[in-house]
Each structure stands twice: as C-alpha cells, then as structure tokens.
N, C-alpha and C positions, 0 to 999 in steps of 0.2 A: 903081742909087738912085732913076730914074725909079718904077721902079715901086714900092718905100717911097712915092714922095712922093704918086703917084695913091692908093695903098690909104690913106694918111693923110689928103689929100683927100678922099674918098669917105668915110670915116668920121664926119669933121666936117663933111660935109654931111648927112647921115641925123642926128645929133645935133639940127641948129638947126632940121631941118625934126620932130623926135620934138617938140622945146620948143615949138615955133610950134604944133602938133597938139593938144598936153597945157595953152596957154595959155587960162583962163577967158574973157579977153576974144574970143580968136578965135571963139569955137565961138556958134551962134544958140541951142543949146539953153539954155533952163535950166536949173538945178542941182533936184533935186527936193527935202526935208525930210528936213530932218537927223533921225537918230535918234533916240528917247526917251531920255530918261535913266534909270539904272537905278534900280529901286527901292532905296531910302533905308531901311539897316538900323531896324528898330522902338528907340527908344529902352529903356533898361533900366528904367526908370520904371513902366512901362506894368502895370496893374495889373488883370488879368479883372475884371467884372462878377462880383457874385455872384448868387446863386441866390434869386429871389425864396423867401419862407415860406410860401407856399402850396402851392408845388412838392410832388407826391404825395412824389418822391425826391428828399431833400435832399442824401444825399450821391451825387457823381459815381461811378460805378463803373467802376474800368478795365478793357477787356477782358486777358486772358492773353495774356503776349509769349514765353511757353516753347510749341516746335513738340514735341509731342507723338505719339507714334502711339498709338489706341484700343487695337491688340492688343497694348502693352508691359505687363509687370506694372513696379511699382515700382523691382524689384530690377535691374531693365533699365536704366537710366536712368544710372549710371554705366560700360554698354560704350559701345564706339566707335560701334558703329554704331546707337546711338539718338542721333536728330539729338537736341540740347536745347538748340546754341547759340542766339543770337540777336544781329540786329546792333543793336538795339535795345538802351539803357540800361535796367536793370532799376531802376523805380520805387520807391519808400516801399511800404511793408505797406498796405493801405488793407482797410477791412473790408468783406468781399464781403455782398448778400445781406442787406442789413436788417431788410427785413419777411419775416419769418420764421413767426408765428403767424396766425390768422384776430382776434385781439383787436387787433392792431396795424394792422387796415385802417382807414380813417375812418367814420366814424360814420353819413354817408349812404348808404355800400353797406351796411352791416347792418340801414337802414333798406329800404332798396330789396330785398334778399332777402328778411326778412322779410314785408313789404310784399307782394310775389310769393306767399307760402304762405298767409299770413293773410287778402289782399286792403286794399283801398284804405281807409287809417285818416280820414274825414276828421274836420274840425275842426266843434269845437263851439260858437264863436265867431263862425264865418265865415258866411253864411250863403250867399256864393256860390261855397263848392265841394259844395254839394247842389240846385245848380240854380234857382238863382231863377225864378219869380214865387215860390215858397212851398215850404216843405217840409212835409208832412203828416204828418198825426201816424204811419199807415203807416209812412211812409221813417225817422221819426225811432227808430220800434218796431226798426228793423235797420240802419241807418246803422253806427250804433257799435255792433253785434253781431261777434265773432268769434268761427272755430271754438271748443271749447275739449274735441276728442279728446286722447285721453290720447298718441298718434304728436305731435303739435303741439304740447303741453304738453310732452312730455318734450327737447322742442329747447331749454330751458330750461339743461337740464343739460350743453350744451355748451360753453358758457363765462359766467364772471361777466356779461358786458355781454349776452349775449342773455337772462341772466335777467332784469334789472333791463326790457330792453324787451318780451319775452314778456309778463310780469305786467303790463308796462302794456297789452299788449291783451286778455288774459285778464280784468283788472280793469275795462275801460275801464266795460262798460255790464252794470249786473248788477240780477236780479229776486227780489225781498224778498216776503215771504209777510206782509202785514199782520196777525198775530194775537202775541199776546204769548208765547206762547211763541218764533216764530221771531223775534223780536225781541230777544229774552234771547239765543240761538244768536246772533247778528247782533254784539249789541254784546259777548259774547265773542271771539268771533273775532278782530274787528279789534283789539281790545285785545292779545291774545296776538302780532299780527301788524300793530303798528302802521305801516308803512311801506305796506303796500297803501293806506292811505285818500287816500293824493294821486292814485292813478290811478283812481278812481272817476270818470266825467265824467258817466254819467249812469242816474240811481237810477230803477228802476221798481220801484211798488209797487202792489199788485192787491189787492183785499180780499175777500174769500171772501162767498160769498149764502148759501154754505148748508154744512151737515155732515152724516159719517154718523152717524148716529144707531142705536146697537145694545141687541138685549132683555136682553144681560146684562148682569151691573153692571162698574162700571167703579171702581178703585180710586178712592179721595179724592185722593192727589194724583197724580196719575198725568194730568198734561195734556196730553198727547200724543195723536194722535185715528190709530189703529191702524188701518190700511184693514180690511174686512173681509174672512172670509174667502172665496175663491173657489173652489169645487169647478165637476166638468164638468157638472153642474146648472144652477149660474149663483150669483150672490153670497149668500152663504148668511144671514138674517136681519138685515139692513140698510133703514133706512129713512132719507130726510134731515130734516132739520128747518132752524131758524137757527142761527145760528154764535154761540157763548156766549162765544169766547174773543177776535173781533179787537178789532183795538189802537185808539184813536183819532185820530183827526188828530193833538192834540194832540203824543203818544208818538210818533208819525210822523217831525212835523217836530222834535222835540225829539231821536229818535235822528240825521234826517239834520245834522241843525245841528250836533251831537258829533260825530259819527265821517266826516262826508265834509266835509269843508271845502271841497275842488275840484270840488265836483259845478254842471257847469253847466243840466244839461238834467233835469228832477223829471216824473215819470207817477204818476198815479192814476187809477187804473185801479176804478170803482166796481161792477162788473157788470152785469148781466145775469139777472132773474127775474122768474117773478111774481112782484108784490107783494115785490121784493125791499127786504130795511134800509137802512134811509138809514145815511151816517157819519154818524156819533157825532164831533163838533168834541173835547169834553172832557168829564169826567165834572161836571155841575152840579153844583154846590154848593148850603145854603139858597137862598139867593137866584135860582135857575135863569138867572143871568147868564152868558153865556157868554166866559168868559177869552178875549186874545189867545193865539195862537199863537207858540212861539219864532221867533225872525225867521232865515231861511236868505238872508243876504248873496249868495252865491256864485249863486243861481240865476238865469239867465236863459229859459229858454223852460219854461213847463207847460205837461203834454198831459194834459188830462183826459177820459179813457174812460166811458162811461159816466154823462155827468158828472150825468142827473139825481138818480144816488142819493149825490150828491156837493155840487152845489149846485142849491139849489130855488127860492131868492129873492136878492133883491141883498145882504143883510147875511152869509149865507155869501161872497160873490164877495168882499166890502169885507173881512173877516174873514183870507181866506186873502190879500189883496191887501198888508192892512199887515204878511204875513210874510215877504213878499216884494219885498223896497222895491228892489230891483235888477231887476224883471223887468221885459221888453221885447216876449215872443212868448209869445202862450195860443191853445192850441189845444184847442178843444170838442165832442167826438163825441157824439151820443146813438145807442144801442143799436137804440131803437124808434122810429116817427113815432108824436106825438101832440098834441092840444093844448097840454099843460102844456108841452112844451119848449118850444116859437115862445113864448109868453106867459110862462113864467121868462126865458125868455133877450131878449124884450123891454124887460122891468122892468130886467134886470141891464146891457144896453148904455146905458139911462140915464146909470148910473155909473160907466161904465169910465175907468179910469185917463188922464189922458195921458200918463205915462211907460208906455202898451202901444203898441209902432207896427208891431207884426205881428200881423193878425187871422187865424186858418183855421177857421171855423166849419162842420160837419158836420151838421145836423138831420136830414137822410134820406139814407140811404144802401142806399136800394134801386132801383137803377140799370132799373127798366124803365117801359114805358109803362101806361097806365092810363085806362080808358076815360070814366070821370068823377072831379070834385075828392071827394075824400072827404070823409065828415061831420065826421072831427075836424079838416079845416081851415076848412069853414066855421064853425067854433064862434069860431077865430081872426078871420076876416072880421067877425064880430058884435063885437067888441069891439076890434078896434084894425086899421090896415095895418101888417103888418109890414115893407114894402119899405122906408115912413120913417123906422120905430126903426131900421133897421140905415144906413139911409144916414146919417141923423143922426152913427152913432157912426163910421162910414168916413169924415168929413169930415177927420178929426184924423188918420186911418193914415197907414203910409207902403205896408202892401203892406195887403190884403183876398184873403182865399180864402173862396169859400163853397159849400155843396151844399145846396138843397134848392128852395123855391119864391120864385120873382121875376118882376117886371113889369117896364113902360118906368117906373113913378114910382118907381123906387128911383134911376134915373140923373137923372131931373127934381129931386129932392130933394135928392138930394148936389152935381146943380152951383148949387142954390141957395144949399146951405148951405155952399159953397169959397168961400174968394178966391184969382184966378188968381196974386196976389202971393207968397200965404203956405201956398196948399199944399201935402202934404210928398207926397202922397200916387201911390207912382210903378207900383205893380202892381195889374190889378182881374181876377182868377180867377174865374168864375161856372161851377160847375157845375148846369143847370138841368134839378130835377125833372120841374115843371111852370109854366107860365107863368099866374100869378093874376088873372084876368079880372072886371070887375062885373058883375053882373045877367047874365051866362052863366045859360044855360038847362040843363040836367043832362044833356042829350045833348052841348054843346059846349063844356065843358069837360074835357074828356079829350088826352092827349099822344099822339106820336109822327109817325112822317113821314107817313103815310096822313091824317092829322085836318088840312085848311086850318086852321080853327078856331085851331091850337096853331101852324102852319106862320105866320099872318099874327101873331098874339101876338109871336111869336119876333122876325119881321122888324122889329114898331116894338117891343123889346126891344133890338136895334142900332142902330138908328134913336136909340136914346133915349142908347146908350150912343158913340155917335158927336158925338152933338149937348153930349153933357157934356165932351168933350173939350177943346170954346172954353174954356172955362173951367179944366180938367183938363190944366193945361199940362205938366207933369214926367211924366203919366202915358207912359210908354215902353211896357209892355205891358198889351193887354186882351184878356182868350178871355173869349166866351163860348160854352158848348160846351152839348147834350144827347147825354147816353148811353141809349141801351138798349139793354139784352143780349137781349132778345128780337127787336131788327128783323130782319127778313129781309136785310135791304142793307145792314150795319153803315156803310160807308163816304159811304151817305148821312144815317146823322146831321147832322141841322144845327152848322154851328160855326162862330163868326166868331172871328177872330186879326188882330191889328197888332200887329208887333212888327218890330224895328229897319228901321224904316222900309216894311217891305211887310206887305202886306195880303192873308188869304187866307180861302176859306169861302164862305157865301152871298152873293149877291149881286141884286143889280136898281140897275134906270134911277136911283131913289131914294134907293139908299144910295153909287151911284158919284157921285151927284149932291153928297150931302153931307160925304164923305169930299173931296172937288174944293175945298169951301167952307172947311170946318174946319183939314185936313192936305195941303194940297195939293204936298206932298212924298213923300205916302204913294202907292205903285201897285200893283195888284194883280197877283200872281206870275202869276197865271194867267187866262185868264175865257175857260170853255166854254159852250158854249149849247145843250149837250143832254148825258143822265146817261150814252149808250149809244144800243146798235141798241134800238131799239125797235119790239115788235109784240104782237100780241095768238092766243090759244091756241082752241080749240074752244071751250073753255066761255066765251068772254069776258075774260077775265083779261088781264091787261097784262104781258107778257114781256119782262124788259129782259135784256140779255148786258151788262154793264157796263163799260166802257175801261177801267175800273181793279180790277183783281179783286186787284191784291192791294198796289199801287205805294198812296200815301198822296194822297188829294185836296184839291185845290188851289182849285177853281172848284165854285161850287154857283149854277144858278139859281134862285129859289126859284121865278117861274112853272111849273118842269118839275115840281115839287110837283104840282101837281094834275093830271096824272095817274097817280099811285097812290092817287088817294083813292075807287076803283074795286077797289082788288084789286092786287096785285102778285106775278109768279110769277118766280123767276130762275133762269137754263139756263146 
C-alpha cells in the first residue's frame, strides 16, 4: 500500500510541476505573433473585367485540356493505352484562331507592309514630313512617286483591301502631257474609272516645246504623233518643229478641276529650248482679253518649272493666283540664268499675295564658281537692286528658300520692313551663286574659295543675317551656303547655319561678337583654328591634308581662306 501511495504522490507532483511550467505568467518569454488568418473565399458575385475593344484579339483563347500523343492516329483515342483523361473539367466549346486570313489583320499592319515595299508615303498637307525648312521642287517631284513595276502592281490582286491601298500609291502622283490628244485620253480613262480620281494628290503636267516633223504626209484626222522610223543608220527623215497640239492653260486647269478633286500639289513644266514657245493661257476672243482660268480650290502647292515660258509678267501670276484661291506654297524654277528672269520676277514679287506663306525660288541652278560677274546680271543692276525687291516680299512670308545672287542688303531691307511683334518668318535658306557687289572691278566680282573678295562679301552677308535676327524674333533656322561643284576641297565651301540653338560654319571674331549680342543663348558646336596640316610643294603651291576628309565640317575660320588665294593642292 505504501508503494502505491508513493507512486501516486510522485505522479501528482509531476503534474503540478508541468502545470507550473506551462503557465503563461510563469515564463519571462513573450509569445510570438498570432498566425495570419486564412484567405477568405471570394464572393460569388465577382465579375472579371472585360477586355478593351482596342485589344487585337478580343476573344480569350482556351488552351487544350486533352493530353494527346503526337504519334497516335485519331482511331487510337478509344484505346486503353492512349491517355485522354484530364482532371480538369471540360470547358464549353470556344472558337479558336479567330484571325485566319490576311484581310482580317489591322489596317496599320497592311500599311506598314506596303510602305516597306513601295516606300514611305509622305503627306501632301504637312511640310513637317518633308524636312523643313522647305521642300524644293526636286523633292516634290519624287516624294509622292512610287514604283510602278508590274510585279508590285500585281500585288493589288492579293485581296480587295490591298487593291485599294496599292492603287492609292500608284495614282498618288501622275504625270501628263499637255496636248489635246493626251488630255482627251486622260479624261476618257478617269471617266471609265471614277474611283481612281480621289487617289490623285499630285498632278504634274508638262508642255512640249517641240514635236517631230516628217516629210511624208500625215492623214488629216490623225492627231497622234507617231515616232520616226529608227534604223541602224539612225532616225529616218525626222526634223523637229514647234508643237501644234499643245493644250492651253485654261484647258489644263479645267481638266484638273473636273477630274482630280483631291489634288493638293500641281506642277506645271514649261520646258526648255532655244526660243521656246510661250504657254498660251486661253484662246483669245475677238477682244483679245484673257479670260480667267477655272478655279481649283484643292491645290495648296504650285510648282512651276521652266517658269519663263509660263510667267513672264505680273498679270500672268495674277491670273494663275486667282484660279488657286487656297494656294499657300509656290516653287519657281528657271532653266537658264538670264536678266529677264530677275527682272520679271522682281515685278511679280511686288504683287505677291499675302496668302502665300512659303516661297521657293531658283533663278540660277548652275552650282559652279565664276571668274567675274556675267553681263546679264549687270543689266539687272542697272535697272534695280534685286535684293531689295526680294526682301520686301519675304517680310510677309513664313518660309523662304532662294538660290541665286544675294548680298547683305537683303537682310538690311528685310529687317527694316519686318515688325518684331508681327513677323511670321521662321526659316531662311539661301544658296549663294555669288554676292552682288557695288562698284566692283571685273576681276573683283568672281566667286570661289580662292577669291578673297568673295569671302569678304560672304562674311558681310553672314553678319547681315545675324543682325537681322534682332528684329526677326521668330526665325528658328538660318542657313547661308555657297555650293561649288568644281571646288578642289568641297568641305571648305563656306556656309553658316543656326538651328536648334546651335551654330556651325564660318566664324570670325566679329561674327562671334554679333551672335553673343543678338542671340546670347546660341553657341558654336565647334571652333577650330585651322583647316588641317598645311604645307607647300616644290612649285610653291599650298598643300592641305584636311582633318575632315569625310566628316561634316562644323567650323571654318574665315581668316584661313587667305592661305588659299595663291592656289591649292590636296593630298
């Protein structure tokens, strides 16, 4: 009995001690944080968000839930050794692969594919897509043209959508011959295919300046001019004469207004030849009064090539301007330099419409140096100062691009006629043929990097442009450049440009001082003291090993051109 009593006492003592150990108040260790609650079940009324309409694939595609072996045939699915069971419940049947054809791709993808094949499609209304400061006539002649190869034209048979997209590119820019026979063919073609008329954005029309004349008689009713017979000995019995089948400008404007309602750019090419015929505006009546041309409200840009054969006096421009009420941009190019080009253009600029915001003139396109000022420009200087006439017209423009003769007087008059508060001029792009100089000797009026008289006149032109910026507050781009295709060192052709707060090109102490005074926020990208390694050969001629054989020159110190006046050799 005593043994049992001792065992029961030991068990009771152990129980008391265990209870004391497990009492919370008896231990100095604080308990840890409580366990996080279990995730609560989502309510049954949860609705997943709908996919936005802009998502390329609006229907969610469910993956395959059946496990199938790739080597089994369809008839083995019922066998026991093919695993087809899946623990996942079978969902409702959902349409898979909703995009199955090329035509169902987004329109943007089709446009990117065709742009890759045909080339970038430039806008006809936004000049920003054509690289401001100004798009010259040469750029406009190619920017909207696309390949017409048969292989690319056949792509319109891929699908109906591609047919429309490709036809838009093929007919975006068309070129027509301004003859009665051709005009009738064009009219008949677009009458049979009226849906193509809206695709034409640039219409280019050229007036022939000669036609073949044959010794053999031609049928009276045959208006087509067949080409002469070509033999191994040459062209058989063919001479050339003035054209007799040319359309008038009135007929051309009528064709464009009736057939091309969406045209935005129109090019008129007057041609070039000795004693070229002038383009007739209309068939004069008994009173010999020129009628107004048909209106074309959609045209925004007019390009005139061989302008002397189309516009010779101010009333010619006024007649064309009235027919284009929404014209904003005018490009004029002359085939050959002559005094009549400067004189006629000077009188035309006096009546320039205020609706014109962009003007691009090319009076001399021969980019080569000259030994002395030609006689035809001396005739111009005897009657007027061309730079003053152009400056007065430029004061009302937004963009000016000019190729020809100019001097610092242009900027002096431009600053005088410009109001700093109301001026709209943003870009000035001048390509200098030569700088006109008053009372200069015949041997002091040439151009080129070896002519110090020209370099000094070019510096005065640059200084005049910088001083004009004091009143031309809105000018963002100023470029003055001289181009000489025969230059022994083309990178040394002087130029000056201000763009995006940076300046590059020719510099001198006076130029830097004027820039800091007029536009203190403008800085030169680079200022280099020399042209490169300079030395002399056995004949005593200057030899230059330029530091910039291929890279674009950012700095040209004007004082270094004095070393080139005695001749130059390049190594």
